[in-house]
C-alpha positions in Angstrom: 21.9 16.5 10.0 19.4 17.5 12.4 16.5 15.5 11.3 12.9 14.9 12.8 11.2 11.6 11.5 7.4 11.0 11.3 6.3 7.7 10.3 3.6 5.3 11.8 3.8 1.5 10.1 6.0 -0.6 9.1 6.7 0.5 5.7 8.5 3.5 7.8 10.8 1.4 10.0 13.8 1.1 6.8 13.7 4.0 6.3 14.5 5.5 10.5 17.0 2.3 10.1 18.5 4.0 6.6 19.1 7.1 8.1 20.5 6.5 11.4 22.8 4.5 9.9 23.9 6.9 7.9 24.7 9.0 11.1 22.6 12.3 11.1 21.2 13.2 14.9 17.7 12.0 15.5 15.8 14.8 17.2 12.1 13.0 17.3 10.8 10.1 15.9 6.8 11.2 15.4 4.4 8.9 15.3 0.8 8.6 15.7 -0.7 7.2 19.5 -1.0 4.1 20.6 -4.2 2.5 19.2 -6.3 -0.5 21.0 -5.7 -4.2 19.7 -7.2 -7.2 19.9 -9.7 -8.9 22.1 -8.7 -7.5 25.2 -8.0 -3.9 23.3 -4.9 -3.5 24.6 -3.0 -0.5 23.7 -0.6 -1.4 21.2 2.1 1.7 20.1 2.6 1.8 16.0 5.5 -0.3 14.0 7.8 2.9 14.3 7.6 3.3 18.2 9.0 0.1 18.7 11.5 0.5 16.4 12.3 3.8 18.6 12.0 2.7 21.5 14.2 -0.2 20.5 17.1 2.5 19.2 16.4 4.7 22.4 14.9 7.4 20.3 13.1 9.8 21.7 9.3 9.5 20.8 6.6 12.2 20.1 3.1 10.9 19.9 0.5 13.8 19.6 -3.2 13.7 19.4 -3.1 17.2 17.9 -1.0 18.0 15.0 -2.6 21.8 14.4 -2.2 23.3 17.6 -1.0 23.0 21.4 2.2 21.5 22.5 3.4 19.8 19.4 3.4 22.7 17.0 4.8 24.7 19.4 7.8 22.3 19.7 8.0 21.9 16.3 8.4 25.3 15.4 10.2 26.9 17.8 12.3 24.4 19.5 13.3 21.7 17.6 15.5 23.8 15.2 15.7 21.0 12.9 17.1 20.9 9.3 14.8 18.9 8.1 12.1 16.5 8.7 10.9 13.2 6.9 8.4 12.2 6.8 6.8 8.3 5.2 3.3 7.2 6.2 3.1 9.6 9.6 -1.6 9.8 7.8 -1.6 12.6 9.2 -1.7 16.2 6.8 1.1 18.6 7.8 -0.1 22.6 8.0 1.9 25.0 6.3 3.5 26.3 9.5 5.0 23.1 10.5 6.0 22.2 6.8 8.2 25.7 6.8 9.5 25.2 10.6 12.5 23.5 9.3 15.4 25.2 7.7 15.3 22.4 5.2 11.7 21.8 4.4 9.9 18.4 5.1 10.9 16.0 2.9 8.3 13.2 2.2 9.1 9.6 1.2 6.0 8.6 -1.5 5.2 5.4 -2.7 4.8 5.9 -6.5 6.5 7.7 -9.4 4.7 10.6 -9.0 2.6 12.6 -10.2 1.0 9.0 -10.8 -0.9 7.5 -8.0 -0.8 10.7 -5.3 -2.6 9.8 -2.5 -3.0 7.0 0.7 -3.0 4.0 -1.0 -0.3 4.4 -4.2 1.0 0.8 -3.4 -2.5 -1.0 -4.0 -3.3 1.6 -6.5 -0.6 0.6 -8.9 -1.2 -3.3 -9.1 -5.0 -2.3 -9.4 -3.8 -0.2 -12.6 -2.1 -3.0 -14.1 1.0 -0.5 -13.4 4.5 -3.0 -15.1 6.9 -0.6 -13.7 6.5 1.6 -9.8 8.4 3.0 -7.7 9.5 5.3 -5.0 10.0 9.3 -4.8 11.6 11.7 -2.8 9.5 14.5 -2.7 10.0 18.5 -1.2 6.0 18.8 0.9 3.9 20.9 -0.1 0.2 21.7 1.5 -1.6 19.8 -2.1 -2.0 15.9 -1.8 1.4 14.5 -2.7 2.2 17.5 -5.3 5.6 19.2 -4.1 8.9 18.8 -6.3 10.4 15.5 -6.5 13.8 15.8 -5.6 14.7 11.9 -6.5 12.9 9.1 -7.9 13.6 4.6 -7.8 12.0 2.9 -10.4 11.6 -0.7 -10.3 9.6 -3.6 -12.6 6.6 -4.5 -10.9 6.4 -8.1 -12.2 2.7 -9.8 -12.7 3.3 -12.1 -9.7 3.6 -9.3 -6.9 1.1 -8.9 -4.4 0.3 -6.0 -2.1 2.2 -7.6 0.6 5.4 -8.3 -1.1 5.7 -4.8 -3.1 4.8 -3.3 0.2 7.9 -4.7 1.6 10.4 -4.1 -1.8 9.4 -0.6 -2.0 10.0 0.7 1.6 13.6 -1.2 1.0 13.8 1.4 -2.0 12.3 4.2 -0.4 15.1 3.9 2.5 17.8 4.2 -0.1 16.0 6.7 -1.4 15.8 9.0 1.3 19.7 8.7 2.2 20.7 9.3 -1.2 18.4 12.5 -0.7 19.7 13.4 2.4 23.6 13.1 1.3 22.3 15.2 -1.4 20.2 17.4 -0.6 22.9 20.9 -1.1 23.2 19.9 -4.9 19.5 17.6 -5.7 17.5 20.1 -8.3 13.7 19.9 -7.2 11.5 19.1 -10.7 8.3 19.9 -11.0 5.7 17.5 -11.3 3.4 17.9 -14.1 0.0 17.8 -12.8 -2.2 17.1 -16.0 -0.7 14.2 -15.9 -1.5 13.4 -12.1 -4.2 10.2 -11.4 -5.4 9.7 -7.3 -4.9 6.8 -5.0 -7.5 6.7 -2.4 -8.1 4.9 0.2 -9.4 0.7 -0.4 -12.7 0.1 1.1 -14.4 -3.4 0.9 -15.9 -2.3 -2.3 -12.4 -3.3 -4.1 -12.4 -6.0 -3.5 -15.6 -7.7 -5.0 -15.0 -9.5 -8.2 -16.9 -8.8 -11.3 -16.6 -11.6 -14.1 -17.6 -9.6 -17.1 -13.8 -7.8 -16.5 -10.7 -8.8 -18.7 -8.6 -11.7 -17.0 -5.4 -9.8 -16.3 -7.6 -7.1 -15.1 -9.2 -9.1 -12.1 -5.7 -10.8 -11.8 -4.6 -7.5 -10.9 -7.5 -6.8 -8.6 -7.3 -9.9 -6.6 -3.3 -8.6 -6.2 -4.0 -5.3 -5.6 -6.2 -5.8 -2.5 -4.5 -8.6 -0.7 -4.8 -8.7 2.3 -7.3 -6.2 2.9 -10.0 -6.1 1.9 -9.5 -9.2 0.0 -11.3 -9.8 -3.5 -14.3 -11.3 -2.9 -17.1 -13.6 -5.4 -19.8 -15.8 -4.4 -20.2 -19.3 -4.6 -23.3 -21.4 -4.0 -24.6 -18.0 -2.4 -21.7 -17.5 0.0 -18.9 -15.9 -0.2 -15.3 -16.9 -1.5 -12.3 -15.1 -0.8 -9.7 -15.2 -3.9 -6.5 -14.8 -2.7 -4.5 -16.1 -5.2 -4.8 -16.0 -8.7 -3.5 -16.1 -12.9 -4.2 -14.7 -16.0 -4.9 -16.5 -19.2 -5.9 -13.4 -21.3 -5.6 -15.6 -24.4 -8.5 -19.1 -23.0 -10.7 -19.5 -25.6 -14.6 -19.9 -24.2 -17.8 -19.3 -25.2 -18.9 -19.3 -21.8 -20.8 -16.2 -20.2 -18.4 -14.8 -17.4 -18.1 -16.3 -14.5 -18.3 -19.7 -15.3 -16.1 -22.8 -14.6 -14.7 -24.2 -17.4 -12.0 -25.6 -16.3 -12.6 -28.1 -12.6 -9.1 -30.3 -12.9 -6.3 -29.8 -12.5 -6.9 -26.9 -12.5 -10.0 -24.6 -11.9 -10.4 -22.0 -15.0 -12.9 -18.8 -14.5 -14.7 -17.5 -17.5 -13.9 -13.4 -17.6 -14.9 -11.1 -19.9 -11.3 -11.8 -21.9 -9.9 -15.1 -21.6 -10.0 -16.8 -18.0 -8.7 -16.5 -14.8 -7.3 -19.7 -12.7 -8.0 -19.5 -9.2 -5.1 -21.0 -7.0 -5.6 -20.1 -3.8 -9.4 -19.4 -2.6 -11.6 -20.0 0.9 -14.6 -20.0 1.5 -16.5 -18.9 5.2 -15.3 -20.9 8.0 -12.6 -22.9 6.4 -8.6 -22.2 5.4 -7.3 -21.2 2.2 -7.6 -24.2 0.2 -5.5 -25.0 -3.3 -7.5 -25.7 -6.0 -7.2 -28.7 -6.5 -8.7 -29.3 -2.6 -11.0 -26.7 -3.6 -12.4 -28.7 -6.3 -12.5 -32.2 -4.7 -14.1 -30.7 -1.3 -16.6 -28.5 -2.7 -17.0 -30.9 -5.4 -16.8 -28.2 -8.6 -17.8 -29.0 -11.7 -17.5 -27.5 -15.0 -20.5 -25.1 -16.4 -20.9 -24.3 -12.7 -21.5 -20.6 -12.2 -19.2 -18.6 -9.4 -21.0 -14.8 -9.1 -20.0 -12.2 -8.7 -18.9 -10.5 -5.7 -21.6 -8.8 -3.3 -21.2 -6.4 0.0 -24.2 -7.2 1.5 -22.5 -10.7 2.0 -21.1 -12.1 5.0 -17.4 -11.6 5.3 -15.4 -15.0 4.9 
């Protein structure tokens, strides 16, 4: 099958590898343009481009996908059977969606119609979902609204963070797209239940702010979901405190206001609106990440002291 692959970040690389390994003909790998990175602001290619070059595949990185040479190429010259889109990061206009004979297929990292949008992995964790997965859908003009050809579900453990789930779903997506391409003639596209849809907008710094009045379980899910960016943030003695690893104790009984330290050795427990949250790894400004024991000893924390809510006006760690 003649395939155009469209993707940009490392999440898309396993899908590219799987399609190549399955023996499909890659007409081109399409990704966003190189971007400046680091102190020297040297241009750096996206992970998909680096992988495509290593595989000896032709690469296109158009600055514009609504007009110009790329549109001309895809609509009249490429003659693709199908386009596979995995976290490309650009909205495709109807002419591009219709260009391949079999249309465009998208690998989306959620169980649609739940978590449509740019951050389905993070939002699934933050929402407290205990199951997630990937879907391969036939793309249409709406935001992740197309009918689903194939879905794969997987449990979402309470101890899994954003980076770990990102890596795991990228592999599951690779399995799903190869199965879809192999069975494209027999798979039935099932329309989504639009009434059940939820949105997964991009994360902002505000998503990382911890509010101790929330239940311990909700706070734990937020910490997992905003790792690595923007990171969960509270305040300790007026300074930002990044919280990287936690564990919820929803049944922990206490009579203290939310944000109060209720145990400071060997565990570091903070009172919440329902139960307590164990802080296992945290970070103060200018310091490396510390275990609870290191933080307790280094900052001389004590029971009864307050950990305040996160604030956007606080200096980042």
